[in-house]
N, C-alpha and C positions, 0 to 999 in steps of 0.2 A: 634418117639412117634409124631403122627399126633395132632396138635393141631386145635380145630375148630373155626370157625369165632366167634368174640366175640358176647354177649349179646346184642341186640335192646335196645330201650328203650320201645317198649311194652313189650320185655320179662321182664325188670326191674320191673314192674308193675303188672305181670301176677299172683298177691297174690289175696286170696277171702277176702273183705272187711267184717269185723266182725271176722275175725279169730284171735286168739291168737298168739304169737310168736312162738312158738314150730309148729302149724300146717304151720303157715306161712315157717316157714322153711323147714319143710318135703316138701312143696311145690316146693321150690326152692332147696332142694336137688336132687328131683325126675328129674327137670330139670338138673343139671350139672351131675349127673350118668349118665344119657343119653350120655353126651358128652366125660367123664370121669368114664368108669366102675368101677375104682379101690378106686372111692370116697367112702368112707363108713360112714362118719357122719358128721354133722356140728354141733357144740356147740356155745353158746352165754357165757362170763362170764360178769357181771356186778354187781354194788352195788346195794343194796335193801334199802330201806328208814331208815336212824338211824343205818346203819351198813357201815364203810368207807371199808369194806374187800370185796374182790369179791368173788362170788358164779357163781356157774352154775346155770344160769338164765332160759335158755333154749336149747333144742338139737333136732335134727330130729331122732333119735333112742334112744331105749330104754335101751341101753345097758351102758348111761351114766347118765340116767334120775335121779338118787339118790342123784343128788348134788354136787358130789365128782368133781374136775376138775380133768382132767388126769396132773400129776404133770408136765412131759414134755412139755405142751404149755402152760404155767403161762409165761405172761410178767412179768417182775417187772417195777411195779411204771407207770409210764405216756409213756413209752416206744413206742415210735411210729413207730420201725421199726420191720419190717417182721422177725419172727423168724420160721426158717425152720430146722426141724428134720428130718436126713435123714434117721436113721435108730432106730426104738426105742428098740430096743434089750438092748442100752445101757443105759434104764431106769429100767432092768428085774429088780424087788425085791422092787423097790421105793415103794413110801406110795399109786401108784395107780393100784398096779399088779394086782388088783382083775375085770380090765378091760380084756374083749377077745383080747388075743394077736394078733387074726387073723384079726383083725380090726384094728390095730394098728401098724404097721408096719411102720408109717411114718405119718408127720403132718404138717401142718403150720398153724403159728398164727398170724394175722393180729389184729392193732386196729380199734375200731368202734371210727370214728367220727362223729360228726353232730354239726353241728352249731360253728364249732374251740372247740368243746367240748370232750374229751375223755370220751366214755361213759363205755366204757371196752375193750373185745374186742371178735373175734371171731376163733374159729380153726375149721379147715378142716382135717380130718382124713382118711387115705388110707389104703388099703389090702396089698401095694407094697411099697419098698423100693425105694428111688430116683427117686421120681417118679414127684416131685413139682419144675418143668424146670422152668427159667424165663417167658416163656410164659404162664404157668399156672399160676404162683404166680399174673401176672399182670390182668390173666382173674379171679380169685377171689379175688381181688381186687375191682372188680368192683362188684361184688356178696357183696362184704363185708362194700361196699359204701350203697347198698340198703340195706343191714340188719341193719344199724346204722340209715338210715329213719326208718326205720320198729321200731329199737327197740325206738326211741327218742319218735315217735309218741306214741308207746304203754304206754311208762312212762309218757307222758301227759294225756293221758286216766285215768292211774290210780290214777293221783293224782287229777285229775275232781273227781273221785269217791270216793276219800279221803275224799273230800269237801262235798261230798254229805251227805256222811256216817257221816260226823263231824256235819252235820247240822242237821240231824236225830236224833244223840245221844241227841241234846241240849233238846230234849223231855223229854229224864231222869231226867232232870233239876227242872221237876214238879213233880217227884217221889222219895222222900225222901228213900224207899224203896231198891233202886238202887244207890250203891254211885259211884262217879268217880273212885275211889279206887279199889272197888271190880271189877268195867270193867277191869281197868289195869290189876289185877289180872289173872282175867280169860284171858286175850289173853296172858299175859307172861308164863301162866301154859301150854297153848294150843300150844304157840311157841315151849316150852320145850317138849312136849310129839311128837310134830310131826316132829323137830329136831331130836330126838331120832330115832325115827321109819323111817325115809324119805328112807333109803334104802330097810329096807322090804316092803313098799308101794310105790317106785317109786314117791317119793314127789320131785318136784325142787323148786326151793328157788321162785319162782312165787306164785307157791300153797302154800306154806307156807305163804309167805305177805302176800297173800287174808284173809288167815285163820288169822290172827294175825289183820287184818284189820275187818274183819267180827263179830270175836268172842264176842265185847262189846255189839254188836246187838242183841245177842240172848234172852232176855227177853224185847225187845222193847215193845213190845204187852200189856204188864204189865201197859202203861201208861193208856189203857182202863179201867182198874181193880182202884175200888175206893182205896183210900189210907186206908179206916177203916179197910177194910178187909188184906190188903198188910201189914197194921202195928199193925194187932192184936197180945195183948200178951197170947190169949187165943187158943186152939185148933178149928181148922176150923170146922164147920159146913159140910155137905154133899152138903148141898146147895151152899155157899160159897168157896168150894173148888171144884164144877164145875163148878163155875162162873173163877175160878182163871185159870183153865185147859183152859179156851177160848184163853187165850194170845197168845197161839201158833198160833191158828189160825188167831186172829188178827193183829198178828206182821207179819203174812205171807201177809194179805191185806195191810198193810202198804208199804212193799217192792214190791208188786207187783204193787203199784200206783207209787214209786218211779221210777220202771223198766219203763213204761208206760210214764211217765210225762220228763224221761229225754232221752228215745230211747235208752237205755243199751240194748247188746245185750248180749245172755247167755255165749257164747263162750269167749269171750273177756272179759268182764265184773265178768267171775264167777257167775254171779247172780245165778245161779244154787247151789252153794256152800252156797249163802248166805240164800236161801230161805231153803235150808235143816237145816243150823244150828238154824233159827230160829224155823219151822215147827216140827223138832225132837228132838232138847236136851232133852227132857222128857221121850221120849220111855225108852224103859229095855230091855236088851237082854234076858230076858225070855217070852216079849212081854207084861208083864203087865203095859207098859208105856202107855203115852197117846203124840197125838192124835188119832193115829191109831192103837195102838197094833201092832208093828213091832218087829221081832226078832231078833237078832243076826244081821248078815251080811247085812238083810233087811233094816237095819239103816245105812244110809251115812254115810263113814268114818268120814268126818268131824264134824257132829254131835256129833259120839261114842266120839271123843276126846273133842269137848267142854263141854260135858256131864262131863265128869271125872272131868275137870278142874274146873266148877260150882260146884259142888257137894264138890270138897274138900276144896274151899273157904268158902262155905256156912256153914262149920263144925268149919272151923278156923274162922269165924268170930262172932262177938256177933250180933243178929237178936231181934227183939222184942219180939220174943217167947223163946229165949234161950240165955243164954252167950256163949261166946265163947270158945270152947272145946282146951281140952289140945292137943298138936301135938300127944302123944302118944295115946289118945282114938281116936284120927281122922285117923291115921295111921293102928289102929285096925278094925274101922268101915269100913273103904274104903278097907280093904282087905277082909270083910264080904260080900259087894256089889259087888264086881269082881265077876262075872259069872254069878247070877240072873240078876242085875241092871247094872252094869258096866262093859267096856271091859276089861278084866282080863290083857290084854297086856299094856293097857292104864295105867290102876292102878297100875301095878308093874314100868312103867317107872316113874313115876309122884311120886312114894311114895319109891323108891330106894335111895333118898339123903334128907330127913329133912332137913339139912341144907342148902340147896339150896332154897327149897321152904320159911325158913326165909328171907333169902337175897330178895328175890323176893317181899316179903311181906315189907319189909324195902323201897326197892328201890322205888314201887309203892307208897307208902306212905311218899316220899319225892317229887314225881312228881306234 
């Protein structure tokens, strides 16, 4: 097997600024696969905020985009020794057997180290057995160091975005209608839904992490709505309800200002997701929602998820115009709303285990 020349410093930086890690991995994969056609995929496993367990963070291919790391490529603990799997057939029937076997005949796992910190690991999969020679391992190690720098940079960017989001969330402190516990619960319910449907919708850990970060901002536009309306114990007049409906558009304006002020880029910062949640979480599956009357899958996935989480928490929680509903009544109402208003798939996920919902409410009340 012929080994190509090592990559140059220019090639190490040959990624597009503003791209997310998955897109950057695809760029790197395209370069490597020209040299090594047997390479089938590159994946990155890393921890997310508040979770010490490793998850699939990004990949260059859709075949492992559901968040499940192939068992054969896992490094235990902070192991910094390369792991070569010469023949993947020994893992036949393992918990990663759903991955296409033709793509995973062999593999290489390398640690991701930046600034003397182990961030996780990257794995390279191949369509041939016994193909990761010492020379190729050395070459992949160079790419692994490039990927480690990209991962470290993206994590710093994400933390900066978290800080910006936290600052905007402080606006809710002037609005008693949105309690911090409600915002935490909507985020946790949204995470539960997204985690359960990750395989069906090809959601990776980064997508879910940003969903959880952004879900609490869904009603940020209500800071412009008078509390006399938001906290009214009476049924709103048509005029008052029309005023409430403007919070989606006003919230979008807040976020657009943030995007402009901080110079955030859509692909890297998931700002399209953030805008979609704020703007579309009151759309309805039958088109009767607002602000644009979108129907079904015209409504962005993230907005459909947050809508289910938001409605469930509203029913279970005491509001100025209602007492908290029982779990049974809430479950029955959610089923009635599935289809005309809410996405049935996500209602089914969120209502299948009421005890888990109770535990989420307990945890969020203690934070």
